[in-house]
DOGUDREN-98228 format. One record per atom (N, C-alpha, C): residue in one letter; x, y, z. Coordinates in pm, whole numbers, plus 50000, padded with zeros to 5 digits. Layout:
# residues N
AXYZ
...
# end
This chain:
# residues 207
M499836141629143
M498966150129245
M498966165929142
C500116168029111
C500136182129051
C499426178228888
E499496170528836
E498736168028689
E497166168728753
G496656163428858
G495066161728897
G495196175828907
Q495896185228961
Q495456198528992
Q495446204528871
A496356203528772
A496026210228641
A495056207528581
L494626195728595
L493006190828541
L491876197128581
D492246198328729
D490856208928768
D491006221428742
G492306227828723
G492206239928687
G491576242128539
R491716230228476
R491476235328308
R490056233128328
D489426222928393
D487936221228429
D487256232928483
F487776239128579
F487386251128595
F487266262728520
L488256264028450
L488436273528341
L487506271928230
R487206260028180
R486326255628078
R484616260028138
Q484536256328273
Q483196259128346
Q483356273428325
A484056282328346
A483906297928381
A483606302628228
I484316297728147
I483966302728016
I482566297627933
A482096286127991
A480666282627929
A479696289128019
M479996298828135
M478636302728188
M478006312828113
N476626310428167
N475526320428101
N475596334928134
P475876343028029
P476236357128055
P475096363128132
L474066358928109
L472636359828193
L472876358428354
E473246346028379
E473786343128512
E474906352028578
I475936359228481
I477216365828531
I476426379528581
A475596385828483
A475146401228496
A474036397228614
A473096388128643
A472236389528762
A472926386928870
S474066378328879
S474546375528993
S475446387829064
A475986399028935
A476896409028996
A475826418229045
L474626419828962
L473516430629021
L473156427429164
L472916411829179
L472456409129336
L473476409829416
L474906408829396
L475446413529476
L475616430629535
L475656436429424
L475476451829475
L474456453629568
N473136446329530
N471946451129593
N472066447529723
I472496435529781
I472616431929890
I473706439329995
A474896443929922
A475826450129977
A474896461530023
L474156469829907
L473526483529971
L472376479730077
V471556468730073
V470776468430185
V471366463230323
A472446459230310
A473186460330441
A473776470730505
R474036483330407
R474356494030452
R473316501930470
R471836497730441
R470306505530480
R470526514030346
S471186512930224
S471166523130124
S469766520730048
I468896533329999
I467786533029955
I468126525929779
W469246530329746
W469786530029621
W470116514529582
N469746505829699
N469606489629640
N468576485829533
Y467576493029557
Y466196489629476
Y466356487829316
P466826499129254
P467186497829129
P467846482529058
F469026479329183
F469956467829121
F468816459629152
A468226459229251
A467216446129313
A466216442529183
I465706453329117
I464626452029015
I465546446428886
A466536449928851
A467016444328740
A467546432528783
A468056427528874
A468716413428904
A467386404628899
V466266406628959
V465176398728966
V464546396728816
S464446407228731
S464166405128597
S465256395228509
L466396396328535
L467216388728476
L467196371728504
Y466806373328656
Y466976356328737
Y465576353128683
A464426358928647
A463316351328633
A463466343328477
V464076348428390
V464596342128268
V465306330528295
L466376332528351
L467386322628423
L466756311228484
F465836311528548
F464996301928652
F464116292028564
Y463596300028443
Y463036291728358
Y463586284928284
E464686288428242
E465426280628143
E466046266828225
T466286267728377
T466686259728450
T465506248628497
K464256253628464
K463236246428539
K462916247028690
L463406258428734
L463076262828898
L462106272328876
Y460866264328870
Y459846274728836
Y459236282928951
S459226276129084
S459016282329194
S459836295629217
D461166296129192
D461916306729176
D461406315629070
M461146312828944
M461106319528828
M459716329128882
L458576320328893
L457316330328938
L457906339929079
L458556336629148
L459086345529268
L459556357629226
Q460456357929106
Q460796368929080
Q459856380629029
G458696377528955
G457586387328946
G457126392729074
F456696384529181
F456496391229317
F457556400729378
Y458866397229348
Y459896403629383
Y459906420429337
V459596420629206
V459316435729142
V458486441629229
A457306437029273
A456246444729338
A456746447729483
L457406437529526
L457806441529675
L459256450629665
N459766449429591
N460996459329574
N460516474729536
L459306477229483
L458796489129442
L458256495329566
Y457506484929657
Y457036490329774
Y457926491329886
G459056484629863
G460206487629976
G460656496729940
W461136504429836
W461636516529753
W460836529229850
F459536526529834
F458446534729863
F458616537530036
N458566525830089
N458496524630256
N459986531130297
W461206525630250
W462296532030295
W462316546530264
S461756550830139
S461836565530116
S461096574930233
R459876568830259
R459056577630361
R459766575830482
S460286565130532
S461156564730653
S462226573030655
R463126574930557
R464076586130536
R463706598630543
A462556600130476
A462096615730497
A461466618730616
E461096607330707
E460476614230827
E461496614230930
A462376607430936
A463496603131019
A464926604530987
G465126609030867
G466526611030823
G467356597530815
E466826587030816
E467576574730799
E466446564730782
V467226553830752
V465836540930728
V466126533830871
V465006537530920
V464796528531062
V464396515731087
V465506508231132
V465006496631165
V464116491431289
R463286483531271
R462236476231345
R462466464231397
T461906459631479
T461716443431485
T460556436431551
L460236426031498
L459256419731559
L459176412231704
G458066410331774
G457856404231895
G458086388631874
W458296380131981
W458456366331978
W457216358331910
Q456226364431958
Q454836357031884
Q454686360931735
A454996372731709
A454976373531544
A456116365731503
R457406364431530
R458356356331474
R457776342831450
G457096336831568
G456736324431567
G455526319831462
A454936331631424
A453606329931326
A454436330231171
W455426339231169
W456226341831031
W456826326930989
L457496321031090
L458036307531079
L457216298531053
A455936297731116
A454806288831090
A454276290630929
G454066304530913
G453466304530771
G454786301130650
C456136303830683
C457026302230586
C456876283330559
A456466274630657
A456796260130689
A455306257830592
A454316263730623
A452966260230567
A452876259930420
L453336273530375
L453776278930233
L454556267930162
T455686263930199
T456586256730177
T455986243430139
G455326239230231
G454546222930205
G453496224230089
G452626236430103
G451796236530004
G452466239229846
W453166248329838
W453776254229726
W454636241229645
G455286236129772
G456026223929705
G455176212029643
W454106209329706
W453196196729698
W452456200929531
L452056215729501
L451706219929376
L452766217529267
M454096221929290
M454926218929193
M455426203629163
H455456196929267
H455506184229248
H454466177029188
R453406180729195
R452136172929105
R452076179929011
L451956191628981
L451306197028848
L452456203128761
T453916202428771
T455106204028657
T456106195028696
D456916194528590
D458336188028605
D459466193228660
A459136204528783
A460066212128844
A461096202128904
A462466208828901
A463536200628959
A463716204029114
M463566192829178
M463776194929325
M462666204329375
P461466201529375
P460316210329403
P460096213529563
W460406206029624
W460456211129789
W461556220029808
W462906214729778
W463836226029804
W463556239929742
D463176236529615
D463006252529548
D461696261529598
A460806250629659
A459466259829741
A460066264829853
G460916258429928
G461676263230072
G462066276630043
V463296277629941
V463866287929900
V462926299329868
A461896294829784
A460946305129715
A460176311429806
M459336304529899
M458596311530029
M459306316130099
T460566309530175
T461026319130284
T461966332530235
S461886330930078
S462576343430010
S461556355430023
V459946347429990
V459216359030004
V458606367830113
A458656359030236
A458766362630368
A459826375330412
A461136369030362
A462166375630393
A461996392230335
Q461766391630209
Q461546402630099
Q460636410630193
I459606405530230
I458296412930265
I458796421430426
L459486414830512
L460186418730625
L461186429430571
L461856425230480
L463156435130466
L462356449330397
S461216448930344
S460506459630262
S460026469130389
R459766461830475
R458936469230590
R460116471130700
R461356469330661
R462436474430777
R462506466530884
Y461956452230877
Y462356444430985
Y463776439331004
L464406437631148
L465686430931159
L465516415931123
E464436410131147
E464366396831128
E464556391930983
N464446399030893
N464456395430736
N465776389230727
W466946394430796
W468366386530776
W468376374330840
V467736367930917
V467586356530978
V467006348530879
L465896349730804
L465356340530708
L466146343030569
W466926355030536
W468056352430427
W469026344030449
I469496343730574
I470676334430629
I470066320130579
A468966317230628
A468506303730626
A468346301630466
V467796308930361
V467556307230263
V468866305230188
D470106315530215
D471256310930145
D472056297630176
I471596288530281
I472426278130352
I471636270230242
V470636269330215
V469716259830144
V469946265029965
A470286273429948
A470136280029805
A471206275929765
V472516274529858
V474006271029768
V473896256929717
P473556247429804
P473846233429732
P472196232729598
L471486236629624
L470206236329560
L470746241829414
F471136253729385
F471616258829272
F472796250429206
A473746246229302
A474976238129258
A474536227829214
M473526215729246
M473086208429173
M472276210029055
R471806220929023
R471326225528881
R472236230828772
G473646230628852
G474736234228718
G474736250128759
L474106260028827
L474586270328821
L475466275428967
W476556270428903
W477626273128980
W478146287729016
L478056296328922
L478166308328984
L477136314729045
T475666309329068
T474946317229133
T474976308329263
A475506298429294
A475636291829383
A477016297629472
G477746301029407
G479036307529441
G478466324529526
V477606328929441
V476846344829478
V476216339829618
Y475576330629604
Y474706327229709
Y475456325629846
A476766317229839
A477766318429987
A478256330030003
I478406341229914
I478716352929935
I477666361630037
L476786359429963
L475326364330002
L475216360130172
L475566349330188
L475296343530325
L476456352730419
G477596355830383
G478366361730457
G477896374930459
L477236381830347
L476556394030373
L475516394930455
S474546384330461
S473456385330533
S474096386830669
V475056380130704
V475276377030879
V476046393630873
W476506396830803
W476966413030836
W475816421330819
G474646420230745
G473536427830774
G473006426930890
L472916414430949
L471986410831043
L472886419731203
I474356418331165
I474886427031275
I474616440531275
D474736445231146
D474816459331111
D473516465131157
W472496459531124
W470896463231158
W470826463731304
R471216454131360
R470896451431530
R471736464131596
R473016463131542
R473586478031588
R473046492431601
A472206491831452
A471446504531432
A470266503931506
Y469716492031531
Y468496492531615
Y468776497531761
R469946491431819
R470026493931957
R470596504831955
R471336513231863
R471626525531883
R470656535431891
R469656534731797
R468406540231822
R467566541531914
A467596528231970
A466346525332093
A467396529532191
A468606533632213
A469486538532345
A469166553632364
A468636558032225
A469186573632209
A467916579632287
# end
């Protein structure tokens, strides 16, 4: 048993040494970004833009094309979010949390499902994408979550939690072990973000 444990330790060390430096840098930036988002810090946006730029290259190399194309859209959304959060802080003195009604929540979920089906079919038919349906689900739900985040809606965290749950095994199966581990940490940060943003929303609503 001790011999097997030693072997596992050596395997882990070899994998750690062989990790892509690009993946390490992107993962570190992403963790900083989400930690700042959970705290409603506007300074999350420079880290976000740097992280998605690196991930675009990484996903191209691993044939996760939906996620690769998603990064370009993320840059635009992060610039929009930076502007939106700055305006909210200038007007209210803080980044104000908003929430959707039940009808709007249903519409966003239906939109995520429809876009996942359509985009997954395109990736399956037109490219050699690995796991096109899972990849599409992560990509399309991430788009919706990022839009809601940029507009300061509490529900963005619910979608991010769903994305993280699916992304961990997806990236692990593509050999992106560090990114899979990062998304496991992001799952915890997303739960924290949901709790903290809900607290902030209730505090402001009661004021």
